[in-house]
Residue, then its C-alpha position, 0 to 999 in steps of 0.5 A: m536936135r535932142r541928145i540920146g542921153a537927154v531922153g530919160c531926163n526930158l521924160r522925167e523932168h519935163g514929160l516929153p517922150p522920145e521922138p517916134g523915129l527914135v523909138a522906131h529905130i530902137r525897136g527895129n534893132g531889137f533894143e540892142l546897141p549897134d556894133v560901133l567898131k564894125h561901122l568905124g572901119s579898119g584901124f579900130e578892130s582891136g578896140p580902145s587901147 
C-alpha cells in the first residue's frame, strides 16, 4: 500500500501516477481535506491541547 505522502515523490522521482481510486476520492471530496475531528467521536471535539 502506498502512503499518501509518497504520491508526489512517486510521480516526480519514478513517473508513477497516483492510483485512480485515490484520485477519484480526492475529486469526490472537492479537493477538500475531511474534518478529522468529526470522525474521531467524543473526547476530541476541542482539538489537540
